[in-house]
N, C-alpha and C positions, 0 to 999 in steps of 0.2 A: 164816613162814619166808621168807627172801630167796633169790632165785635167784642163780646164779653171775654172770649178766650184770648184775644189780642191784649185786652186790658189786663187780664190776669197774668199773661206771660210778661207783660211790661212791669207789673208790680213785682213779680217774682225776680226778674232780672235786676231791677233797681234795688230791691231789697237785698238780694244776694251780694251786689256790689257794696252796699252799705255795710252789711254784716261782715264781709271779708275785710273791709277797711278798718272797722272797729275791732273786731275780734281776732283777726289774723287768719290766714289760710289754714294753718295747722289745726286750730281749734274748730273751725267750720268744717273742714274735711273730716275730722274725727266724728263730729256730731252727725254728719250726713252718712258716713260709712257705717256707724252703729245702727242706723235705722233703714239703710238701703234694703229694699225688697221686703220690708215688714209693714205691718199696719201703722207703725209709728212714723213712717215716711210722710204720711198725710199731715201730721202735726208740724213736722219740719217745714213743709211747704206753706202751711197756714201761718206759722210764726214769721217766716221769711216775707211773705206778702203783706201781712197785717201789722206786724210789729216793726220789722226792719225797714219796710218801705213806708207804710202809712203813718206810723208813729215816729220813728227816728228821723224822717225827712220832713216833718212838720216845721213851719216857721215858729219863731218865738224862743226857742232854746237852742244853744249850740250843742254840738256833740259832746263837748267837754262837760257842759252842765248836765246833760242827760246821763253821762257816765257817773258823775258825782251823785246824782239822785239814785241811780241804780245801786250804788254801794250801800246806801242807807236802807233801801227797800229789801235788798237781798240779805242784808244783815238781819232785818226784822223777820224775814221768812225763814231764816236759817238754811238758805239755799246755797250750800257751800260750793258745790261744783260750778254753779252759775256765778257765784261770787268770785271764784278764782279766775274764771274767764273774763269777768268784767273788771277785775283789778288790772289785768293785762290790757283790756280795752281802754280803761281809764288812762293808763300810761300812753297807749297809742294816741289817745285824744288830747294829750297835753297835761294831764294831772301830774303833779309831782308826787314823789313818794311821801313827802310830809303831808300833803293834802289828803292823800288816801288814808294815812294813819289818823289824821285829825277827823276825817269823816266817820271812822269807826269809833273814835273817842266820843264824838258828838252823839252818835247813835246810842251810846250807853245810857244816856238820860231818857231816851224815848223807847228803847227796845229792851233795856235791862242789861245788867252785867253779864249774865250767862250767855246771852246772844252775842253781845259785843266781844266777850273774851273768846268765844268760839270763832267768831268772824276774824278776830285778830290773828288767830293761829293760821287761818287760811291765807290772810293777807301777808303775814310774815313769810310763809312758805313761798309764795309767789315773788315777793320782793327779794328773798334770798336767791331764788332761781334767776332773777332778772338783774341782779346787782352788776353794775358795770365793773369791768376788770380793772 
């Protein structure tokens, strides 16, 4: 029988592995460093266990599909910092640059032009930074 703390540790470790695979070590390290030793450290742990393990590792959708969904949701929320990270995550999960742009265009009809235009500025910045040489 496993204890609750063993289960929590396992969820954290599995979630952290998923988070790093999707978002990249640099992004995750910056997020953890910003909150280390603060009250905000608790939300990082919660998100890692409950979102990056329990949600991202569910059956039914591929990581690529989850990344595509996140682009639309983060556009609607105008969560620009998270959107930038998930554009990189989408690239890591196999989305093409064209698919990322198309996701933002598609979001225009549901989130409105201001949200989509704002999101596209974030997307363009990340795509420019990650443009192959």
